[in-house]
C-alpha positions in Angstrom: -34.8 24.5 39.4 -35.6 20.9 38.7 -33.1 18.1 38.8 -30.9 16.9 35.9 -34.0 16.0 33.8 -37.2 17.8 33.0 -37.9 21.5 32.9 -35.1 23.8 34.1 -35.5 27.4 35.3 -32.4 29.5 34.8 -32.0 33.0 36.2 -28.2 33.3 35.9 -25.1 31.5 34.7 -22.0 31.0 36.9 -18.7 30.2 35.0 -15.5 28.8 36.1 -12.6 30.8 34.8 -9.4 28.9 33.9 -10.1 26.2 31.3 -13.7 27.4 30.9 -13.6 31.1 30.0 -9.8 31.4 29.5 -7.6 29.0 27.6 -5.0 29.2 30.4 -4.8 25.7 31.9 -2.4 24.4 29.2 0.0 27.3 29.9 -0.3 26.8 33.7 0.4 23.1 33.3 3.4 23.8 31.0 5.1 26.4 33.3 4.4 24.6 36.6 5.8 21.3 35.3 8.8 23.1 33.8 9.5 24.9 37.1 9.3 21.6 39.1 11.5 19.8 36.5 14.1 22.5 36.9 14.2 21.6 40.6 14.6 17.9 39.7 10.9 16.7 40.0 8.6 15.2 37.4 5.1 16.1 38.5 3.4 15.3 35.2 1.9 12.0 36.4 0.1 13.7 39.2 -0.6 17.1 37.8 -4.3 16.5 37.1 -5.0 16.5 40.8 -4.1 20.2 41.0 -6.6 21.3 38.4 -9.5 23.3 39.8 -8.1 23.3 43.3 -7.0 26.2 45.5 -3.4 27.1 46.2 -3.7 25.8 49.7 -5.0 22.5 48.5 -2.2 22.3 45.9 0.4 23.1 48.5 -0.9 20.4 50.8 -0.9 17.8 48.0 2.7 18.7 47.0 3.8 18.5 50.7 2.3 15.0 50.8 3.9 13.8 47.6 7.2 15.6 47.7 7.9 17.2 51.1 11.4 18.1 50.0 10.0 20.3 47.2 9.3 24.0 48.1 5.9 24.8 46.7 6.5 28.6 47.0 9.7 28.3 45.0 7.9 26.2 42.3 5.1 28.8 42.1 7.5 31.7 41.9 9.5 30.1 39.1 6.3 29.1 37.3 5.0 32.7 37.6 8.2 34.0 36.0 7.7 31.5 33.1 4.0 32.5 32.9 5.0 36.2 32.4 7.2 35.1 29.6 4.4 33.2 27.9 1.5 35.5 28.7 2.7 39.1 29.1 0.2 41.3 30.9 -1.8 38.1 31.7 -3.3 38.1 28.2 -4.4 34.6 27.2 -6.9 33.5 24.5 -10.5 33.1 25.6 -12.0 29.7 25.0 -13.9 29.0 21.9 -17.5 30.1 22.2 -17.1 32.5 25.1 -18.4 35.6 23.4 -21.2 33.7 21.7 -22.4 32.4 25.2 -22.1 35.9 26.7 -23.9 37.5 23.8 -26.8 35.0 24.3 -26.9 35.9 28.0 -27.1 39.6 27.1 -30.1 38.8 24.8 -31.8 36.7 27.5 -30.9 39.3 30.2 -29.5 36.6 32.4 -27.2 37.4 35.3 -23.6 36.0 35.1 -20.8 35.6 37.5 -17.4 33.8 37.8 -16.5 31.3 40.6 -12.8 30.5 40.4 -10.2 28.9 42.6 -7.8 31.6 41.5 -7.4 34.4 44.1 -10.0 37.1 43.5 -7.7 40.0 42.7 -5.7 38.0 40.3 -8.8 36.6 38.7 -10.2 40.1 38.1 -6.9 41.2 36.6 -6.8 38.3 34.2 -10.4 38.9 33.2 -9.8 42.6 32.7 -6.7 41.9 30.6 -8.8 39.7 28.2 -11.7 42.2 28.1 -14.2 39.9 29.8 -14.5 41.6 33.2 -17.1 44.3 32.2 -19.4 41.5 31.0 -19.5 39.9 34.4 -21.7 41.0 37.3 -19.5 39.4 40.0 -16.2 37.5 40.3 -15.6 35.3 43.4 -12.0 34.0 44.0 -10.9 31.0 46.0 -9.5 33.3 48.7 -12.9 34.9 49.3 -14.7 31.9 50.7 -14.0 29.7 53.8 -13.7 26.4 51.9 -12.5 26.1 48.3 -13.7 23.8 45.6 -14.9 21.0 45.7 -16.9 22.4 48.6 -19.9 24.4 47.4 -19.0 27.7 49.1 -17.7 29.5 46.1 -20.8 28.8 44.0 -23.1 29.7 46.9 -21.2 33.0 47.3 -21.3 33.8 43.6 -25.1 33.2 43.5 -25.5 35.4 46.6 -23.6 38.3 45.1 -25.8 38.4 42.0 -29.0 37.8 44.1 -30.0 34.5 42.6 -31.0 31.2 44.2 -28.1 28.7 43.3 -30.8 26.2 42.4 -31.8 28.6 39.6 -28.2 28.9 38.3 -26.6 27.1 35.4 -22.9 26.4 36.3 -20.3 25.9 33.5 -17.2 24.0 34.6 -14.3 22.1 33.0 -12.9 20.0 35.8 -14.3 17.3 38.1 -13.3 19.4 41.1 -15.4 22.3 39.9 -18.2 20.1 38.8 -18.5 18.6 42.3 -18.5 22.1 43.8 -21.3 23.4 41.5 -23.4 20.3 42.0 -23.0 20.5 45.8 -24.3 24.0 45.6 -27.5 22.9 43.9 -26.6 24.4 40.5 -27.7 22.7 37.2 -24.2 21.9 35.9 -22.8 21.5 32.4 -19.3 20.3 31.9 -17.1 21.6 29.0 -14.0 19.5 29.5 -10.5 21.0 29.0 -7.6 18.9 30.2 -9.4 16.2 32.1 -12.0 13.8 31.0 -15.5 14.3 32.6 -16.5 12.2 35.6 -18.9 9.4 35.0 -21.7 11.1 36.9 -21.6 14.2 34.6 -24.9 13.9 32.7 -24.5 17.1 30.6 -21.2 17.3 28.8 -20.6 19.6 25.8 -17.7 20.2 23.5 -17.6 23.9 23.5 -19.4 27.1 24.8 -20.9 27.5 21.4 -23.1 24.5 22.3 -23.8 26.0 25.7 -25.3 29.0 23.9 -27.4 26.6 21.8 -28.5 24.9 25.0 -29.6 28.2 26.5 -31.8 28.7 23.4 -33.4 25.3 24.1 -34.3 26.4 27.7 -36.1 29.6 26.7 
């Protein structure tokens, strides 16, 4: 694969999950902030730092900012609220997901998911929304040594589908995930969800519909 300009050779696409394939980040934000607020803490001003990061990283950040706040308690309460909002883990898919996957089918390109969510939970969520059968591999944040923004998860996703990461197109929604994909050598497109794209993101699109069109331009 070439750099961010010129001809690009793509053999596979690796997607982030929450905020990219699934419209779940808004619900996560709502229930996590509600759980923290019920315990007397307003985490809204700092919540963006959690997006795209592993549970271990989020736990460490919360311990630094609010050592008196029990992260496990917040997560348990947030999970209870999540189940009320999204029974059976069914959440809407993001606009353009099926169009992008249909185009990958036509082009016979491999596809995988690289998500900070633990692998078993990620596969359950993707199964609940009907997307799991359309993916060749799903790598969770608990299945690599170092989570995003390290490149490990993208390197592992590429390995599982047998593709050089430099010949993978990565689709992300957060700066944390963007950094991970770029560090792995993937050509990276950002489709922002809750956070504005970083200044060094050269390829930013409004929806996965546009990603499908971009794939057409590459072939």
